[in-house]
C-alpha positions in Angstrom: 76.2 -81.8 178.6 79.0 -83.5 180.6 81.1 -80.3 180.3 78.2 -78.3 181.7 77.9 -80.4 184.8 81.7 -80.4 185.3 81.6 -76.6 185.1 78.6 -76.5 187.5 80.4 -78.7 190.0 83.5 -76.6 189.8 81.5 -73.4 190.2 79.8 -74.7 193.3 83.2 -75.5 194.9 83.1 -72.2 196.8 82.0 -71.1 200.2 79.1 -69.4 201.9 80.2 -66.0 203.3 79.6 -66.8 207.0 79.7 -63.2 207.9 76.6 -62.4 205.9 75.2 -66.0 205.5 74.3 -65.3 201.9 75.1 -67.1 198.7 74.6 -66.4 195.0 75.2 -69.4 192.7 77.8 -68.3 190.2 76.0 -69.9 187.3 72.7 -68.2 188.3 73.6 -64.6 189.4 69.9 -63.6 189.5 69.3 -65.8 192.6 70.5 -65.1 196.1 69.8 -67.3 199.2 69.9 -65.4 202.5 70.1 -67.7 205.6 71.0 -64.8 207.9 67.7 -64.9 209.8 68.6 -68.4 210.9 72.0 -67.4 212.3 73.0 -67.2 216.0 70.3 -69.6 217.1 70.7 -73.2 218.3 69.0 -76.0 216.4 68.5 -79.7 217.2 67.4 -82.3 214.7 64.9 -85.1 215.5 66.3 -88.2 217.3 66.7 -91.4 215.3 68.4 -94.7 215.8 72.0 -95.2 214.8 72.8 -97.7 212.0 73.6 -100.3 214.6 70.1 -99.8 216.1 71.3 -100.0 219.7 71.6 -96.2 220.3 69.8 -93.0 219.4 71.4 -90.0 217.8 70.7 -86.3 216.9 72.6 -83.3 215.6 73.0 -80.0 217.5 74.1 -77.1 215.3 74.0 -73.5 214.3 73.9 -71.8 210.9 76.7 -69.5 210.0 77.8 -69.3 213.6 79.3 -71.5 216.3 77.3 -73.8 218.7 77.7 -73.9 222.4 78.3 -77.3 224.1 75.7 -77.9 226.8 76.4 -81.5 227.9 79.6 -82.4 229.8 80.8 -84.9 227.2 80.2 -82.4 224.4 82.1 -79.8 226.5 85.0 -82.2 226.8 85.1 -82.7 223.0 84.9 -79.0 222.6 88.0 -78.5 224.7 89.8 -81.0 222.5 89.0 -78.9 219.4 88.4 -75.2 219.7 84.9 -74.3 221.0 85.0 -71.0 219.2 85.0 -72.8 215.8 82.5 -75.6 216.4 79.3 -75.4 214.3 77.8 -78.9 214.9 77.8 -81.8 217.4 76.8 -85.4 216.6 75.2 -86.7 219.9 74.6 -90.3 220.7 72.3 -91.5 223.4 71.5 -94.8 225.1 68.5 -96.2 223.4 66.8 -97.8 226.5 68.0 -95.7 229.4 66.7 -92.5 230.9 68.0 -90.5 233.8 66.0 -89.9 236.9 66.0 -86.2 236.4 63.2 -85.0 234.2 63.3 -88.1 232.0 66.0 -86.7 229.7 68.1 -89.1 227.6 71.4 -90.4 228.7 74.2 -89.1 226.5 76.8 -91.7 225.8 78.9 -90.0 223.3 79.4 -86.6 221.6 81.6 -85.8 218.6 82.4 -82.6 216.9 80.7 -82.9 213.5 81.6 -79.6 211.8 83.8 -76.6 212.5 84.5 -73.3 210.9 88.0 -74.6 210.0 86.4 -75.9 206.8 83.7 -73.5 205.6 80.6 -75.2 204.2 80.4 -75.8 200.5 77.1 -74.7 199.0 75.1 -76.1 196.1 71.6 -75.9 194.8 69.4 -78.8 196.0 68.2 -79.1 192.3 70.0 -77.2 189.6 67.0 -77.7 187.3 64.6 -76.3 189.9 66.6 -73.5 191.3 64.1 -72.3 193.9 64.1 -75.6 195.8 66.7 -74.5 198.3 70.4 -74.9 199.1 72.6 -77.6 200.5 75.5 -76.9 202.8 78.2 -79.5 203.0 80.5 -79.6 206.0 83.7 -81.7 206.2 84.3 -83.0 209.7 87.8 -82.7 211.2 86.9 -85.3 213.8 88.4 -88.8 213.1 85.4 -90.4 215.0 82.0 -90.7 213.4 80.8 -89.8 209.9 83.3 -87.5 208.0 80.7 -85.2 206.6 77.5 -83.4 207.4 75.0 -82.2 204.8 72.1 -79.8 205.6 69.4 -79.4 203.0 67.7 -76.1 203.6 64.5 -76.7 201.7 62.4 -73.8 200.3 59.2 -74.4 202.2 56.9 -71.6 203.5 57.5 -72.1 207.2 59.5 -70.5 210.0 58.9 -73.5 212.4 62.3 -75.0 213.3 60.9 -78.0 215.1 60.8 -80.2 212.0 64.5 -80.6 211.3 65.0 -84.3 210.4 67.9 -86.7 210.0 67.0 -88.2 206.6 70.0 -90.5 206.3 73.0 -91.6 208.2 75.9 -93.7 206.9 79.6 -94.2 207.5 80.2 -91.3 205.0 77.9 -88.6 206.1 74.8 -87.5 208.1 72.1 -85.7 206.0 69.6 -83.3 207.5 66.4 -81.8 206.0 65.7 -78.2 207.3 62.5 -76.8 205.8 62.5 -73.0 206.0 61.2 -70.1 204.0 64.6 -68.5 204.2 66.0 -71.1 201.8 63.8 -69.6 199.1 65.4 -66.9 196.8 65.7 -63.7 198.8 63.7 -61.6 196.3 60.6 -63.8 196.9 60.8 -63.9 200.7 58.3 -61.4 202.3 58.6 -61.6 206.0 57.6 -65.1 207.0 56.0 -66.0 203.7 56.7 -66.4 200.0 55.3 -63.6 197.7 53.0 -62.5 200.6 51.2 -65.8 200.3 49.7 -64.8 197.0 52.1 -66.4 194.5 55.0 -68.7 193.9 58.7 -68.0 193.4 59.9 -68.6 189.8 62.6 -67.6 187.4 61.9 -64.8 185.0 63.2 -64.5 181.4 66.1 -62.4 182.7 67.3 -65.3 184.9 66.3 -63.5 188.1 64.0 -65.0 190.8 60.6 -63.3 190.8 57.2 -63.7 192.2 54.5 -65.2 189.9 51.3 -63.9 191.4 48.0 -65.7 191.8 45.1 -64.4 189.9 43.8 -61.2 191.5 47.1 -60.0 192.8 49.9 -57.8 191.3 53.1 -56.2 192.4 56.8 -57.3 192.7 55.8 -59.4 195.7 52.1 -59.9 194.9 51.3 -57.4 197.7 48.4 -55.6 196.0 45.0 -56.7 194.8 44.3 -56.1 191.1 44.5 -57.6 187.7 47.7 -57.9 185.8 48.1 -56.0 182.6 48.0 -58.9 180.1 48.3 -56.6 177.1 44.6 -56.6 176.1 44.5 -52.8 175.8 47.4 -52.8 173.3 45.8 -55.7 171.5 42.6 -53.8 171.1 44.3 -50.7 169.7 46.2 -52.9 167.1 43.0 -54.6 166.0 41.2 -51.2 165.5 44.2 -50.0 163.4 44.1 -53.1 161.3 40.4 -52.8 160.7 40.7 -49.2 159.6 43.6 -50.1 157.3 41.6 -53.0 155.7 38.6 -50.7 155.1 40.8 -48.1 153.4 42.4 -50.8 151.2 39.0 -52.2 150.3 37.8 -48.7 149.4 40.9 -48.2 147.2 40.4 -51.5 145.5 36.7 -50.7 144.8 37.8 -47.4 143.2 40.3 -49.1 141.0 37.7 -51.6 139.8 35.2 -48.9 139.2 37.7 -46.9 137.1 38.6 -50.0 135.1 35.0 -50.8 134.1 34.3 -47.1 133.6 37.1 -46.9 130.9 35.9 -50.0 129.2 32.5 -48.5 128.8 33.8 -45.7 126.6 32.9 -45.9 122.9 35.4 -48.0 120.9 37.7 -46.3 118.4 36.4 -46.1 114.7 39.4 -47.7 112.9 38.1 -46.9 109.4 37.7 -43.2 110.2 41.2 -43.2 111.8 42.6 -44.8 108.6 41.0 -42.4 106.2 42.1 -39.5 108.3 45.7 -40.6 108.3 45.7 -40.8 104.5 45.0 -37.1 104.3 48.4 -36.1 105.5 51.7 -36.4 103.7 55.1 -37.2 105.1 55.5 -33.5 106.2 52.2 -33.6 108.0 50.5 -31.4 105.4 47.0 -32.0 104.2 47.0 -33.3 100.7 
């Protein structure tokens, strides 16, 4: 068991192809996660208090692409790095101050949280429940702030991107939860839903992700109304064949029993007559 987990961890130590934004777990080749519909769009997490409690924070990022700095302090940090490689900013705000222009928050600090210099390392959120989604782990090259960013892309039937939450912050890392239908196995995603809304995504006997349809729906993606072939037709044919075979065997058994009693009803052999007849022949078979 320990060896299995070591192998799993080693196999996950690879990178997501940022050009396609797709990933197939090496231990589960029948599953592919395709985050490309999320690429080239800016995302912002919810705002929560920092661990010290005196400031607020959020994360601005993009998926499989670079993010553009919008605030001056972020732009300054972008110049210190390489803005063509930045994928996430960690932004810190004053907790009790607001500007006079539109009530926006006062940004007190902005740090580069992730760059393309270190490609994200993927893993399944739960290796025992492979359709739960994917985690991307970014290592920060910035000496200030948490050294890592983890984004848990959760397989949930939604395309709403307003519910990205910071679930935990520490000195070691920031963790985000990003619910999205695109974190589900690609073969189960049908537009903006899973299995056309008429089933769930599961793993078939061949190890490939597949739609398990609700009652009344069939098809690879549960896209048609109907009843699944549960084998009842074949079962009926087998039952008819068995019944006919049993009738023939019963008839054969009845015939054997009839013949047995029929032979036993024949007249018994007259032993005295047979003995006297045998005495009438000599050794050469001639009548004496």
